[in-house]
C-alpha positions in Angstrom: -0.3 0.0 0.3 1.1 3.3 -1.1 1.8 5.9 1.5 0.6 9.5 0.4 1.7 12.9 1.5 -0.6 15.8 2.3 0.0 17.4 -1.1 -0.3 14.3 -2.8 -4.2 13.7 -2.0 -5.9 14.6 -5.3 -3.0 11.9 -6.9 -4.3 9.2 -4.4 -7.8 9.8 -5.7 -7.1 9.2 -9.4 -4.6 6.3 -8.8 -6.8 4.7 -6.5 -9.6 5.0 -9.0 -7.5 3.1 -11.4 -6.8 0.8 -9.1 -10.5 0.2 -8.2 -11.2 -0.3 -11.8 -8.7 -3.1 -12.5 -9.9 -5.0 -9.3 -13.2 -4.9 -10.8 -12.0 -6.4 -14.0 -10.1 -9.0 -12.2 -13.2 -10.4 -10.5 -15.3 -9.9 -13.8 -13.2 -10.8 -16.5 -16.2 -9.7 -19.0 -15.4 -6.1 -18.1 -13.1 -4.0 -20.6 -12.0 -1.4 -18.4 -8.2 -0.6 -19.8 -9.3 2.3 -21.9 -10.6 4.2 -18.9 -7.9 3.1 -16.4 -5.1 4.4 -19.0 -6.7 7.5 -19.2 -6.7 8.0 -15.2 -3.2 6.8 -15.5 -2.3 9.6 -17.8 -3.9 12.1 -15.6 -2.0 10.8 -12.7 0.9 10.9 -14.5 0.6 14.6 -15.8 -0.7 15.5 -12.0 2.5 13.9 -10.8 4.9 15.9 -13.0 2.9 19.1 -11.9 2.9 18.6 -8.4 6.7 17.6 -8.3 7.9 20.2 -10.9 7.3 23.0 -8.6 7.3 21.8 -4.9 7.6 24.3 -1.9 10.5 24.0 0.7 8.2 22.5 3.0 6.7 19.7 0.6 10.6 19.1 -0.1 10.9 18.5 3.7 7.9 16.0 3.5 9.2 14.3 0.7 12.9 13.9 2.4 11.0 12.3 5.6 8.9 9.9 3.4 8.5 6.7 5.3 9.1 4.6 2.0 12.0 6.7 1.1 15.0 4.1 0.9 17.2 4.6 3.8 21.1 3.9 4.4 20.8 0.3 4.9 19.0 0.2 1.1 22.3 2.1 0.0 24.9 -0.4 1.4 22.9 -3.5 0.6 22.6 -2.6 -2.9 25.6 -0.5 -4.0 28.1 -2.1 -2.1 29.9 -5.6 -2.2 31.9 -7.4 0.7 30.6 -5.1 3.4 32.0 -6.0 6.7 30.1 -3.9 9.4 32.3 -2.7 12.2 30.6 -2.3 15.9 31.0 -0.3 19.0 33.2 3.0 20.2 35.5 0.7 22.5 34.1 2.7 25.3 30.7 2.5 25.8 28.3 0.8 23.6 27.3 0.0 19.8 24.8 2.7 18.5 22.7 1.1 15.9 21.7 4.5 14.4 24.8 4.4 12.8 26.1 1.8 10.3 29.6 1.5 9.4 32.2 -0.9 7.9 34.7 -1.7 5.0 33.1 -2.2 1.8 33.8 -2.4 -2.3 32.1 0.0 -4.6 32.6 -1.7 -7.8 36.7 -2.5 -7.7 37.2 0.4 -5.0 37.9 -0.3 -1.3 35.8 2.2 0.7 35.0 2.7 4.4 31.1 3.4 4.2 29.3 5.1 7.4 25.9 6.3 7.5 22.7 7.3 9.6 19.9 4.5 9.6 16.4 5.4 10.4 14.7 2.0 10.0 11.7 1.4 8.1 9.1 -0.3 10.3 8.0 0.5 14.1 10.5 -2.2 15.6 13.7 -1.3 13.5 12.8 2.8 13.8 12.9 2.3 17.7 16.0 0.2 17.6 17.6 2.7 15.1 16.5 5.5 17.6 15.0 7.2 14.3 18.4 7.7 12.8 19.4 10.2 15.9 23.1 9.1 16.8 24.1 9.2 20.5 27.7 10.1 21.3 28.9 6.6 20.9 27.7 6.6 17.3 30.0 9.6 16.7 32.7 8.0 18.3 32.2 4.9 16.4 32.2 7.1 13.6 35.4 8.7 14.5 37.0 5.4 14.9 36.1 4.0 11.7 37.4 7.1 9.9 40.9 6.9 11.9 41.1 3.3 10.7 40.2 4.4 6.9 42.9 7.2 7.3 45.5 4.8 8.1 45.3 2.4 5.1 44.3 5.1 2.7 41.0 4.1 2.1 38.2 6.5 1.0 35.5 7.5 3.2 31.8 7.4 2.0 29.2 9.0 4.7 25.4 8.5 3.9 23.4 11.2 5.9 19.9 10.8 7.0 19.2 12.4 10.4 16.7 14.7 11.9 19.6 15.8 14.2 21.9 14.4 17.0 19.9 12.5 20.0 19.2 15.1 22.5 18.1 13.0 25.7 19.8 13.3 29.1 22.2 10.3 28.8 23.5 11.5 25.4 24.1 14.9 26.9 25.7 13.4 30.3 28.0 11.1 28.1 29.5 14.4 25.8 27.2 14.4 22.7 28.5 17.8 22.0 32.1 17.1 22.5 31.5 13.9 20.4 30.1 15.9 17.3 32.7 18.4 17.6 35.3 15.5 17.3 33.8 14.0 14.5 33.7 17.1 12.6 37.0 17.8 13.3 38.0 14.2 12.2 36.3 14.9 9.0 38.8 17.8 8.7 41.8 15.9 9.4 41.5 13.2 6.8 44.0 12.5 4.3 41.9 10.5 2.1 38.9 11.2 0.0 35.6 12.0 1.8 32.5 12.0 -0.1 29.2 12.4 1.4 25.8 11.9 0.2 22.3 13.5 1.8 19.7 11.0 0.9 16.9 12.5 3.1 17.2 14.6 6.1 20.6 16.5 7.2 19.9 18.0 10.5 22.1 20.2 12.3 25.3 19.3 14.0 24.4 15.4 14.0 24.6 15.8 9.9 27.6 18.1 9.8 29.6 15.5 11.9 29.4 13.2 8.6 29.3 15.7 5.8 32.2 18.1 6.4 33.6 16.4 3.1 35.5 17.2 0.0 32.3 16.5 -2.1 28.7 17.1 -0.7 26.2 15.2 -3.1 22.3 15.7 -2.2 19.4 14.0 -3.7 17.0 16.2 -5.3 14.4 16.4 -2.7 16.8 16.1 0.3 17.1 19.0 2.8 20.1 20.0 4.8 19.6 22.9 7.7 20.8 24.1 10.9 17.4 23.4 12.5 14.3 21.7 11.6 11.4 24.0 10.2 9.1 23.1 13.3 11.9 24.0 15.7 13.0 27.1 14.0 9.2 28.2 13.9 8.9 27.4 17.6 11.8 29.6 18.2 11.0 32.6 15.9 7.5 32.7 16.1 6.3 30.6 19.4 4.4 28.6 17.2 5.5 25.4 15.1 2.7 25.6 12.8 4.6 28.2 11.1 6.7 25.7 9.8 6.3 26.4 6.0 7.4 29.9 6.4 10.3 28.7 8.4 11.2 26.0 6.0 11.2 29.0 3.0 13.4 31.1 5.3 15.9 28.5 6.2 16.9 27.8 2.4 17.4 24.4 3.2 16.5 22.5 -0.1 19.3 20.9 -2.3 18.7 23.8 -4.7 19.4 26.5 -2.3 22.4 24.8 -1.1 24.0 24.3 -4.5 23.5 28.1 -4.8 25.1 28.7 -1.5 28.1 26.6 -2.2 27.1 23.9 0.6 26.3 21.4 -2.0 28.3 20.3 -4.7 26.2 18.0 -6.9 22.4 17.5 -7.1 21.5 13.8 -7.8 18.2 13.7 -9.7 15.3 11.6 -8.5 12.7 9.5 -10.2 9.5 11.4 -11.1 7.4 11.4 -7.8 10.5 11.1 -5.3 13.2 8.3 -4.5 10.2 6.5 -2.9 8.5 5.8 -6.2 11.4 4.1 -7.7 13.9 3.2 -5.0 16.3 1.1 -7.4 16.7 3.8 -9.9 17.4 6.4 -7.0 19.9 4.3 -5.5 21.4 3.6 -8.9 21.9 7.4 -9.5 23.4 8.0 -6.0 25.9 5.2 -6.8 27.1 6.7 -10.1 27.4 10.2 -8.4 29.4 8.5 -5.6 31.8 7.0 -8.1 31.9 10.0 -10.2 32.9 11.9 -7.0 35.8 9.5 -5.9 37.1 9.2 -9.6 37.5 13.1 -9.5 39.5 13.0 -5.9 41.5 10.1 -6.8 45.1 10.7 -7.2 45.0 14.0 -5.2 47.6 14.3 -2.6 46.7 13.5 1.2 47.5 16.9 2.5 45.8 18.8 -0.6 42.6 16.8 0.3 42.7 18.0 3.7 43.7 21.5 2.8 41.2 22.1 0.2 38.4 20.6 2.4 39.3 23.1 5.2 39.5 25.8 2.7 36.0 24.9 1.3 34.5 25.1 4.8 36.3 28.1 5.9 34.8 29.9 2.7 31.1 28.8 3.0 29.2 32.0 3.7 31.9 34.6 2.5 30.8 34.8 -1.0 29.7 38.5 -1.8 31.3 39.7 1.6 34.1 41.5 -0.2 31.6 43.5 -2.2 
């Protein structure tokens, strides 16, 4: 059963009618409804193209959070071979919201690390909805250090509403762990490529995404705070999230203009959730291209270019 977003309700009605007609034809073989169903399919296709051709920032937030959108686990299982998961921070525990391990992308050995949200109630609770605790960031640091030691490129897959803000996480040094992970990203002498596949929320995302190349899926978002959180602070009203989403400039298109995002990866019509294999394949091609572009670059140059890139963000136009 498809999950439809709020703005997709007219589409749900048309596709539902087409499915009803086909269901009737299956129970009554004498009915010929293909012409009517095909007309409804065309109408649905035109509406889908119209809806997704002009999405607002808030609608893009909804698409980025779609429950059927492929998550980190799907990308790892599909794109990478010989994946060997590595667990734990060697200090406190293993954080299941962060996946990571050695793998191959084609013939290229890589260290892949990512946030995993889960895809049903049980797995979402186990994965803490993709919100990492300090031990998750310390696990990522450990894996990045391992990759750096053996000269293996790092690929990070970001999909998180933000770091977990619970009391226990704060007691175990959440802010310090995020800062250390960001510092480790900046210190690496191997290529670091990030792809934001859904949500990139605050420092919880930055800790994985301070990369040489930042790729974003067409309908993904990346911001300092969620629209709801921003609206609660600025207007004392979370219902102002639509205005906040526009003000935050959090879409892939906004961030490409600002120089935060390097490449926008096109999604299938209707979003990655409508054709997950095609979306995953497009991401794989974009990651391989980014790694190929960085191949052969001296380690110190990789590190210095990465630092220069992030120090320069926000400075465009200041000299004028």
